N, C-alpha and C positions, 0 to 999 in steps of 0.2 A: 505492498500500499504507500509506503515512503517515496518508492519508485516511482509510481504513479501520480505521487504530488509533486515529484520533482521534476518530471517530466510535462505535468501542466504549466508549472512553472517557465520552463524553457521556453514552450510554445507563446507565453506571452513576450520572450524577446525574438521572436521571428526564426525559432532554431526548428527544421522539420524533425519528426520524432515517428516511430515504426509501431508504437502501441498501438492496438485497434480501438484500446478502450480511448486512451487520449485522441487518437486522430478523429474518432466518431463525435467528439466534442467540437473539436475545432476544424470539422470538416470546410467549413466557410473559409478558412484561412489558408489550408495547406490542400492539396491535390493529393490524390493517393499514388502512390508509388509500385507500379507492380514488379518491375525488374531493378534490381540493383546490378550496377556495375563493378567488374574488376579490375585490376591493373592489364588482366591477359586482355581484356576487351581493347586495350590502348598500344596493343604490342608487347607487353611486358615492359620492367623498368626502364631498360637499357634504349628503348626505342622513347618511351617516354620523356625521358630527359632529354634526348637528343633533340626531338620535335620540340619542347615546350619551355625547356630551361638552358639548354647551351646558348652560346654566345650568337643572336640572330636568330633565336627560336621565338616563338608566339608570343612568351611571356617579354622579349625585349620590343617585339611590335606594338604590344599594348600597354605596355607600362610608361607611365606618364609621371614623371617627376614631381615632385610639389615645388 
């Protein structure tokens, strides 16, 4: 029950949760997630690192220093 109470509090901070009980209460805030992805879906850690975080990767293209 304590876990459910903590999850409800997290929903107030716009954090998506996977508890069906909490999701039912906040269904107007969060859409249902049917399939979660893993790093394998991105080609593994080496490919994800090279694509997204290596010099010139996607992160460099979208990051805007303040």
